[in-house]
C-alpha positions as CSV (number, residue, x, y, z in Angstrom):
1,M,-157.7,0.0,-56.8
2,S,-155.0,-0.4,-54.1
3,S,-155.4,1.3,-50.8
4,S,-151.6,1.3,-50.3
5,L,-151.0,3.7,-53.2
6,I,-151.1,7.5,-52.7
7,I,-152.3,8.1,-56.3
8,Q,-153.7,5.6,-58.7
9,T,-155.4,6.2,-62.0
10,D,-157.5,3.7,-63.8
11,A,-157.8,4.2,-67.5
12,L,-158.0,7.9,-66.9
13,T,-159.1,9.6,-70.1
14,K,-159.8,13.2,-71.2
15,V,-161.2,14.1,-74.6
16,F,-161.7,17.7,-75.8
17,G,-164.0,18.7,-78.6
18,R,-166.1,16.7,-81.1
19,G,-165.9,15.7,-84.7
20,R,-162.9,17.1,-86.5
21,R,-161.9,19.1,-83.4
22,R,-161.9,16.1,-81.2
23,K,-158.6,15.7,-79.4
24,V,-157.7,12.9,-76.9
25,A,-155.5,14.8,-74.4
26,V,-155.0,11.8,-72.0
27,N,-155.7,8.3,-73.2
28,E,-156.4,5.4,-70.7
29,L,-153.7,6.5,-68.3
30,N,-152.7,4.1,-65.5
31,L,-150.4,5.5,-62.9
32,H,-149.2,4.0,-59.6
33,I,-147.6,6.3,-57.0
34,E,-146.3,4.8,-53.8
35,P,-145.8,6.7,-50.5
36,H,-142.7,8.5,-49.4
37,Q,-141.3,8.8,-52.9
38,V,-140.6,11.5,-55.5
39,Y,-142.5,10.5,-58.6
40,G,-141.6,12.2,-61.9
41,F,-144.1,12.7,-64.8
42,L,-142.1,13.4,-67.9
43,G,-143.3,14.7,-71.2
44,V,-143.1,17.6,-73.6
45,N,-145.4,20.6,-73.5
46,G,-148.8,19.4,-74.7
47,A,-148.2,15.7,-73.8
48,G,-151.0,15.7,-71.2
49,K,-149.2,16.3,-68.0
50,T,-151.1,19.2,-66.7
51,T,-154.5,17.8,-67.8
52,T,-153.7,14.7,-65.8
53,L,-152.8,16.8,-62.7
54,R,-156.1,18.8,-63.0
55,M,-158.1,15.5,-63.2
56,I,-156.3,14.1,-60.2
57,L,-157.0,17.3,-58.2
58,G,-160.7,17.3,-59.1
59,L,-160.3,20.5,-61.2
60,M,-161.4,18.8,-64.4
61,R,-163.8,15.9,-64.8
62,P,-162.4,13.0,-66.8
63,T,-164.2,11.8,-69.9
64,N,-163.7,8.2,-68.7
65,G,-161.7,6.4,-66.0
66,R,-161.0,7.2,-62.4
67,A,-158.4,9.0,-60.3
68,Y,-157.9,7.8,-56.7
69,V,-156.0,9.8,-54.1
70,F,-155.3,8.0,-50.7
71,G,-157.5,5.2,-52.0
72,K,-160.5,7.5,-52.5
73,D,-162.2,8.3,-55.9
74,I,-161.6,12.1,-56.1
75,Q,-164.9,12.7,-57.8
76,Q,-166.8,11.1,-54.9
77,H,-164.6,12.1,-52.0
78,P,-163.2,15.6,-52.7
79,S,-162.6,16.2,-49.0
80,V,-159.4,14.0,-49.4
81,L,-157.8,17.1,-51.1
82,K,-157.3,18.6,-47.6
83,R,-154.3,16.3,-47.4
84,V,-152.9,17.6,-50.7
85,G,-150.8,20.7,-51.6
86,A,-150.4,21.7,-55.2
87,M,-148.9,24.1,-57.6
88,V,-150.3,23.7,-61.1
89,E,-149.6,25.8,-64.2
90,G,-147.2,28.1,-62.3
91,A,-147.7,30.2,-59.2
92,T,-150.6,32.7,-59.4
93,F,-151.1,35.3,-56.7
94,Y,-152.4,38.8,-56.4
95,P,-149.8,41.0,-58.1
96,Y,-150.3,44.1,-56.0
97,L,-149.9,42.2,-52.7
98,S,-146.6,41.2,-51.1
99,G,-145.5,37.6,-51.0
100,W,-146.2,37.6,-47.3
101,H,-149.8,39.0,-47.7
102,N,-150.5,36.5,-50.5
103,L,-149.5,33.7,-48.2
104,M,-151.8,35.0,-45.5
105,V,-154.7,35.0,-48.0
106,V,-153.9,31.4,-49.0
107,G,-153.5,30.2,-45.4
108,R,-156.7,31.8,-44.2
109,S,-158.6,30.1,-47.1
110,M,-157.6,26.8,-45.6
111,N,-157.2,26.0,-41.9
112,G,-155.7,29.3,-40.9
113,F,-152.4,31.1,-41.3
114,D,-149.4,30.0,-39.2
115,A,-146.8,32.7,-39.4
116,K,-144.1,30.6,-37.9
117,I,-144.5,27.8,-40.5
118,A,-144.6,30.4,-43.3
119,E,-141.4,32.0,-42.1
120,Q,-139.6,28.6,-41.9
121,L,-140.7,27.7,-45.4
122,L,-139.7,31.1,-46.9
123,E,-136.2,30.7,-45.2
124,Q,-135.8,27.1,-46.5
125,L,-136.7,28.2,-50.1
126,G,-134.4,31.3,-50.0
127,I,-137.0,34.1,-50.4
128,A,-137.4,35.2,-46.8
129,N,-135.8,38.6,-47.6
130,A,-138.4,39.2,-50.4
131,K,-141.5,38.5,-48.3
132,R,-142.5,42.2,-48.2
133,V,-141.9,42.7,-52.0
134,K,-145.0,42.9,-54.2
135,F,-145.6,39.7,-56.1
136,R,-145.5,41.5,-59.5
137,A,-141.8,42.3,-58.9
138,Y,-140.8,38.7,-58.3
139,S,-138.7,36.9,-60.9
140,T,-140.1,33.6,-62.4
141,G,-138.0,31.5,-60.1
142,M,-139.1,33.5,-57.0
143,K,-142.7,33.1,-58.0
144,Q,-142.2,29.3,-58.3
145,R,-140.7,29.3,-54.8
146,L,-143.6,31.2,-53.3
147,G,-146.0,28.9,-55.0
148,I,-144.3,25.9,-53.4
149,V,-144.4,27.6,-50.0
150,A,-148.1,28.2,-50.4
151,A,-148.6,24.5,-51.3
152,L,-146.9,23.4,-48.1
153,L,-148.5,25.8,-45.6
154,H,-151.0,23.3,-44.3
155,N,-148.4,20.5,-44.0
156,P,-149.9,18.2,-46.7
157,D,-149.1,14.5,-47.0
158,L,-149.1,14.7,-50.9
159,I,-147.4,17.5,-52.8
160,I,-148.1,18.0,-56.5
161,L,-145.8,20.3,-58.3
162,D,-146.1,21.3,-62.0
163,E,-142.6,22.1,-63.4
164,P,-141.3,23.3,-60.0
165,T,-137.8,24.4,-61.3
166,N,-139.2,26.5,-64.1
167,G,-137.3,29.9,-64.3
168,M,-134.6,28.9,-61.9
169,D,-130.9,29.3,-62.4
170,P,-128.6,26.2,-62.1
171,A,-127.9,26.8,-58.4
172,G,-131.6,27.3,-57.7
173,I,-132.4,24.1,-59.5
174,R,-129.9,22.1,-57.4
175,E,-131.3,23.6,-54.2
176,M,-134.8,22.8,-55.3
177,R,-133.9,19.2,-56.1
178,H,-132.4,18.8,-52.6
179,F,-135.4,20.4,-51.0
180,I,-137.9,18.1,-52.9
181,R,-136.0,14.9,-52.1
182,E,-135.9,15.9,-48.4
183,L,-139.6,16.3,-48.4
184,A,-140.0,12.6,-49.3
185,H,-137.0,11.0,-47.7
186,V,-136.7,13.0,-44.5
187,H,-140.2,14.3,-43.8
188,G,-142.1,11.3,-45.2
189,K,-144.1,13.2,-47.9
190,T,-145.0,12.0,-51.3
191,V,-144.1,14.3,-54.1
192,F,-145.6,14.1,-57.6
193,L,-143.8,16.5,-60.0
194,T,-143.9,17.1,-63.8
195,S,-141.1,18.1,-66.0
196,H,-140.2,18.2,-69.7
197,L,-136.5,17.5,-68.9
198,L,-135.2,14.0,-68.6
199,S,-132.2,15.1,-66.7
200,E,-134.4,16.7,-64.1
201,V,-136.4,13.6,-63.3
202,Q,-133.3,11.5,-63.3
203,A,-131.7,13.7,-60.7
204,T,-134.7,14.1,-58.5
205,C,-137.1,11.2,-58.8
206,D,-137.3,7.7,-57.4
207,R,-139.8,6.6,-59.9
208,L,-141.1,8.0,-63.1
209,A,-143.6,7.8,-65.9
210,I,-143.2,9.0,-69.5
211,I,-146.2,10.4,-71.3
212,H,-146.3,11.3,-75.0
213,Q,-149.4,12.5,-76.9
214,G,-151.6,11.5,-74.0
215,V,-150.3,7.9,-73.8
216,L,-148.2,6.4,-71.0
217,R,-145.1,5.1,-72.6
218,R,-143.2,3.7,-69.6
219,E,-143.4,3.6,-65.8
220,G,-141.1,2.3,-63.2
221,T,-138.2,3.0,-60.9
222,L,-135.0,4.4,-62.4
223,D,-133.2,1.2,-61.7
224,E,-135.9,-0.8,-63.5
225,L,-135.9,1.4,-66.5
226,L,-132.1,1.5,-66.7
227,N,-131.8,-2.3,-66.4
228,Q,-134.2,-2.7,-69.3
229,E,-133.5,0.1,-71.7
230,S,-132.0,3.5,-71.3
231,V,-133.8,6.5,-72.6
232,I,-131.1,8.4,-74.5
233,E,-132.2,12.0,-75.3
234,A,-130.5,13.5,-78.3
235,E,-130.8,16.8,-80.0
236,V,-130.5,16.3,-83.7
237,S,-130.8,18.1,-87.0
238,P,-132.4,17.4,-89.4
239,I,-134.6,15.2,-87.2
240,E,-136.1,13.2,-90.1
241,R,-132.7,12.0,-91.3
242,A,-131.5,11.1,-87.8
243,E,-134.7,9.2,-87.2
244,A,-134.5,7.2,-90.4
245,V,-130.9,6.2,-89.6
246,L,-131.4,5.3,-86.0
247,Q,-134.7,3.4,-86.5
248,A,-132.8,0.7,-88.4
249,N,-131.4,-0.5,-85.1
250,W,-133.3,1.1,-82.2
251,R,-136.8,2.2,-81.2
252,T,-137.1,6.0,-81.3
253,E,-139.7,8.6,-80.5
254,R,-139.9,12.3,-81.3
255,F,-139.9,14.2,-78.1
256,S,-139.9,17.7,-79.6
257,D,-139.1,19.3,-83.0
258,N,-135.4,18.6,-82.6
259,T,-135.2,16.0,-79.9
260,L,-135.4,12.2,-80.2
261,H,-135.7,9.7,-77.4
262,I,-133.8,6.6,-78.3
263,Y,-134.5,3.4,-76.4
264,A,-131.4,1.3,-76.0
265,T,-129.0,-0.2,-73.5
266,K,-126.2,2.1,-72.2
267,E,-123.7,0.0,-74.0
268,N,-125.2,1.2,-77.3
269,T,-124.5,4.9,-76.6
270,P,-121.2,5.1,-78.5
271,A,-122.7,3.4,-81.5
272,I,-125.7,5.8,-81.5
273,V,-123.4,8.8,-81.2
274,Y,-121.3,7.5,-84.1
275,Q,-124.3,7.1,-86.4
């Protein structure tokens, strides 16, 4: 365990069920998240991303392994979570309260509600004009923004965001990418975010890990991964035929029902498209 890492997991494992119903959701996962970076955790729905976040946040006990946050075992030192802000599995608030009153509830459950900080964050995330609107009337993108505001109210050093751009239009996605990168590169925060979109982590993150069926496939900086192999994401149909053709020359992995990840150098892209 390295004290210089913001998050480190050591063979982190979660198994659900027994016998025939036994499912390994996360299998001996080793992550290494350095300070002042945006770290992306890429995988399809069901790959184990959210289960990993819940274990790191102490919301779920691992079957085996350890999760360390700021050098502390989260199971033994839960107080370290005071330095963490998180939005996991979407933003959930009281539907009959306004955005503003929901933030007041969140703030008072922590160290107190600072109206000035809340106003600044609402303005930065573009929903200040909706603060008096009831949460149930918010769009999905607005709910995500409010969830991020709530995660930042107590000025945490580590910010964990589960699919932060979910439900946002292209302009909103670009704004959120810029905001997240500023958190790390201007304000010195560490951001750990999940996504199922390769393009999203490429555009936002300094370092990333790819998880598939609970197993860590790759981890490194974007430059490291690009200098080794590129991950080429291709939508194909029928996937079985495309997989059979491409596997003759490259390593492939099913990412969804109609999407393949092809591991190859960038120079191979024209040949892959041709095939």
